N, C-alpha and C positions, 0 to 999 in steps of 0.2 A: 580299832572299833570294838566297842563293848559287845560281848557275846549276847546273842538273843536266846533266851530260854523259852522253849515251847513245852507246855505241860502235858501231863498224862490225863486222860479221861477214862472213866469206867462206864461203859455203855454197852447195851445189847447190840453187838455187831453182827457176827455171823460165823458160820463155818462148821463143817463136820470134821475138819482136820486142824492140826495145830503144829506149826513149826516145820522143821526139815522133814522131807519125805524122800523115800528111796525109789519111788516109782510114780508114774502117772496114775491119777486116781479118777474115780467117778466124779461128776460135778459136785462142787462144794455144797450146793443146796439144790433141792429138787423142786422147789416152788417158793411161794411167798407166804406160807403159813408160819405163824409165830414159832411153832415147834422146830423150825429149821434154823433158828438163831440161838446162839449160845453167848453167855456173858464172858468177857475176857478183858484182861488188862492190856491196854493199847496206848502207845505213845503218839500224840498228835503231832503231825508234821506241818500242817498248813498245806499250801500248794507247792509241790516240788516235782520236777521232771526226773530227778536222778537218785532218789533214796530208795531204790528198789531192793529186792532180795539179793543177798550177797554183798551188800555194802559193809565194809569193815568199820566198826565204831570204836572209838577210843574213850576210855573212862577218864573223867576229870574229877579228881577227888573232891567230894563235897559239893560238886556242881551238877554233874550229869554226864551225858555222853554226846559225842559229836562225830561226824563222818571223818574218817582218817584216810581210807582208800575206797574209791568208788569201784563198783563191780566191773565197769568197762576197762579201767586201768589195770585191775587185778588180772583179768583175762588176758589183756595185752602183754602182761609181764611174764606169762608162762609159755612153755614150749610146745604145747599141743595145738598144732596149727588148725585143726578142725574145730576147735572150741570157739564159741561166740558167747557174748553175755546172755543171749536168749536161751542157750543150751543148758544153763544151770538153773533155770527158772521154770516152774510149772505154773502156767496161767490158768486160773480157775474159770468158772463159768459166770458170765455176767448175769446179774439179776437186778430188779428194780424194787418194787414194793416198799414196805414201810421203813426200810433203812434210811431213805432220804430224810425222814423226819429226825432220826437220830443224828445224822450228819449235820443238819441245820442247827440243832441244839448245841452240838459240840463246837462248831465254828463260832457261834455266838458266845459261848462260855469262854472260849480261848482268845477272844479278840484282844484282850489286854496284853497277852504275851506274844501276839503277832501271828498273822495268817499268811504273810508273804515273805519271801526271802529278800528283804530290803532293810533299810536302816531302822534303828530304834525309833527315830523321830517320825519317819513315814508310817510305821506301824501304829505309833501312838496317835497320829492324826486319823488314820483309818478307823481306829477304835472309838473315835468321837461320834460315830454314827448313832443316831437315835434308835435305829433298828437295823439289824443285819439278818437277811434271810438267805438260805442256800437251797438250791435244787440240783439234783443229779439225774442224768438219764439212766445210768446203770453203774453198779459197783461190782467189784469182785476181789477175792483174796488171791494173791500170787504167792507161791511158796518156793523156797529154795530147795533144789534137788540135791540130796546128800551125796550121792555117788559122783556125779559130774563136778560138783563143787570141790569135793575132796581131791579129785584128779587134778583140778586146777591148782590147788594148794600144793600138792605133791610135786608139781612141775614148775613152781615159781622160780624165776631167775633171781629174785631178791631173797637171798638166804636169810637175812635178818628178819624180814617180814614173815617168812615161812616158819622160822624158829618161834617167833612170838605167837603166831597163830596156833601152832601145834602145842605150845605151852599154855594155851588158854588165856593169853594176856589181852585179847581183844574180844569184843562182842561182835556178832554179825546180825544183820537184819534177816531174820528167818522167814518172816511173812510181811507183806505190805498190802495195804488196801488201796486198790486203784479205783479212780472215779472217772467216768466218761460223761462228757456233756455237763460239766459242773458250771454253775452260775451263782456267783455271790452278789447279792444286791444290798447296797448300803445307802440308807437315807439320812440326809443331813438337814439341819436348820440352815436357812440361807446365810445367816451370820457366820456360820462355821464352814459351810461347804466350799466357799471361794478359796479359803486358805488351804483346805485339803486338796482341792483340784490343782492349785498352784504347786503344791508339794509333790503330789503323786504323778501329775501329768495326765495325758490323754492319749489313747491309741495303743498300738502294739508296744510291749515292753519286754525286754529280756532281762529279768531280774537275777542278781547274784548277791549272795551273802556268804562269805567263807567259801565252802565247797558246795553249797546248796544253790540250785538254780530253778527258775520257773519262767516259762514263756507264757505271758498273759496278754489279754486285751482289756484296756480300761476305757469304758464308754460312758461319758457323762451326759445327763439330761439337765442342761443348765448347770447349776451348782448345788442341786439338792438331791440328785440321784446318781449313784455310781454303780455300774454293772461290770463285774469282773468275770471274764470267761477265759477258758484255756483252749487253744486251738487243737490240742491233742489231749489224750488222757493223762492224768496226773496221779501221783501217789499222795495220799492225805494222812496216812497213819501207818504204824508198823509195830511189830513185836521183835524183841531182841533175844538172842540166845547166846550162851557161851559155846566156844568152839575149842575142842581139845584134841589130843593126839589120836583119839579113836575116830575123829571126823564126825562124831555124833553131837547132839545138842548139849552134851555134858550135864550140867546141873539143871538144865531146862530153861524155860522161859524166865527172863528177868521180870519179876512181878512189879507192879506199881508201888508196892510197899518197900521195894529196894531203892534206897536213895540214889544209888549209882545209875539206876535205870529210869528215874522219874522224869528227867528233863532232857530234851534235845537242845544241844548247843550248836546253833548254826554257824557262828563266827569263830569257833575254836575257843580253847580254854585259856 
């Protein structure tokens, strides 16, 4: 299957913190004022259940980056029995306010490169919508905790993976934007909607493309309106950082201007 590339957007998102953190912090935002938001370079994920902080990302020369090792597998491979995937992540504070408008614009802008972990053809049909709108109940930034994550890496059973991580050969998802109560509404001309419905289906779907997954519900109103919801919170965007022998962010966040960090490859390189 041809890899699906999911692009970068530059948008006012949020956050008083950036990247790995060594301790729990005060809430990311204190309210809904515009001053609480900061502009950052963020990679669009679409809807996914499993690309949270700590995911190991592999570079594909001239193409982008894709998930190589999911954080739950990484934690399962190490010998610290008390460690769980949640123990390496700091969950930020939920907030609502104007970010929902930014999320809606970003989903609409990225419809051509795919908003679900499904086939190229299914995403292309989804993109035929005359209009796509997105609402969210709340969003938050989740950050990778430096100390616990470094302890996991130090105790990996996979010596080759440990060596590659400490040598800085992989990127990690250092921050991920979680969305709760997301609803994507796509409107179709009747002449198009029937074919889209036949391709995407109706009802609960557990979607998989490469290592990326998403549990969603597809609800159709005839063949002209599709509402996509997620039964649980999903990650919709993230930032990548380099990981080196010091367990620190290394050279820092991979900017949107860096070709190796511009695109998410769901299906592998």
